[in-house]
C-alpha positions in Angstrom: -93.9 114.3 10.6 -92.7 115.8 7.3 -89.1 116.6 8.6 -88.6 113.0 9.7 -89.8 111.8 6.3 -87.4 114.2 4.5 -84.5 112.9 6.6 -85.4 109.3 6.1 -85.6 109.9 2.3 -82.1 111.4 2.3 -80.7 108.5 4.3 -82.5 105.9 2.1 -81.3 107.6 -1.0 -77.7 107.5 0.3 -78.1 103.8 1.1 -79.7 103.1 -2.3 -76.4 101.9 -3.9 -75.4 98.3 -3.0 -71.8 99.3 -2.1 -73.0 102.1 0.2 -75.6 99.8 1.8 -72.9 97.2 2.3 -70.6 99.7 3.9 -73.4 100.7 6.4 -74.1 97.0 7.2 -70.5 96.3 7.8 -70.2 99.4 10.1 -73.2 98.3 12.0 -71.5 94.9 12.7 -67.9 96.0 13.2 -68.4 99.5 14.7 -65.5 101.3 13.2 -63.5 100.7 10.1 -60.7 102.5 8.4 -61.3 103.6 4.8 -58.5 101.4 3.4 -60.2 98.3 4.7 -63.2 98.7 2.5 -61.5 98.3 -0.9 -60.5 94.6 -0.3 -63.9 93.7 1.1 -65.9 95.2 -1.8 -63.4 94.5 -4.5 -63.5 98.1 -5.9 -60.9 100.8 -6.3 -59.9 103.3 -3.6 -61.4 106.2 -5.6 -64.7 104.4 -5.9 -64.8 103.7 -2.1 -63.9 107.3 -1.4 -66.8 108.5 -3.5 -69.2 106.2 -1.7 -67.8 107.2 1.7 -68.2 110.9 0.7 -71.8 110.4 -0.2 -72.4 108.7 3.2 -70.5 111.4 5.1 -72.2 114.3 3.4 -75.7 112.9 4.2 -74.7 112.2 7.8 -75.0 108.4 7.5 -71.4 107.9 8.8 -69.2 109.7 11.2 -65.4 110.1 10.8 -62.5 110.0 13.3 -58.9 110.5 12.5 -56.5 107.9 13.9 -53.0 108.9 13.1 -52.9 109.1 9.3 -56.0 107.0 8.8 -59.6 108.1 8.8 -62.0 105.7 10.4 -65.7 105.5 9.8 -68.6 104.5 12.0 -72.4 104.4 11.5 -74.1 107.5 12.9 -76.2 106.4 15.9 -79.0 108.8 14.9 -79.2 107.0 11.5 -79.3 103.6 13.1 -82.2 104.8 15.3 -84.0 106.4 12.4 -83.8 103.2 10.3 -85.0 101.1 13.2 -87.9 103.4 13.8 -88.8 103.4 10.1 -88.7 99.6 10.0 -91.0 99.4 13.1 -93.4 101.8 11.5 -93.5 100.0 8.2 -93.9 96.6 10.0 -96.8 98.0 12.1 -98.7 99.0 8.9 -101.9 97.1 8.6 -101.9 94.6 5.8 -104.8 93.8 3.5 -106.3 90.4 4.0 
């Protein structure tokens, strides 16, 4: 379905940077993380992390929730499903002998 391919392409493009992919992987494991916790893990500045989080947020890859003065991020369940379905589809593709 073309709409699904368009959505998958947007998500894959957003995850195309190593830091953004790392953020998504970390969120998949830990569930929810506050923005300030990413800078130490990835060894980059807060403005750099903010830019990556904005890219992930605007494409719908991550969701946000305010907890007091902090903003916490989580991986959007729809994105996790989409990536799982995409992986299954690609794995089911017949391979040349």
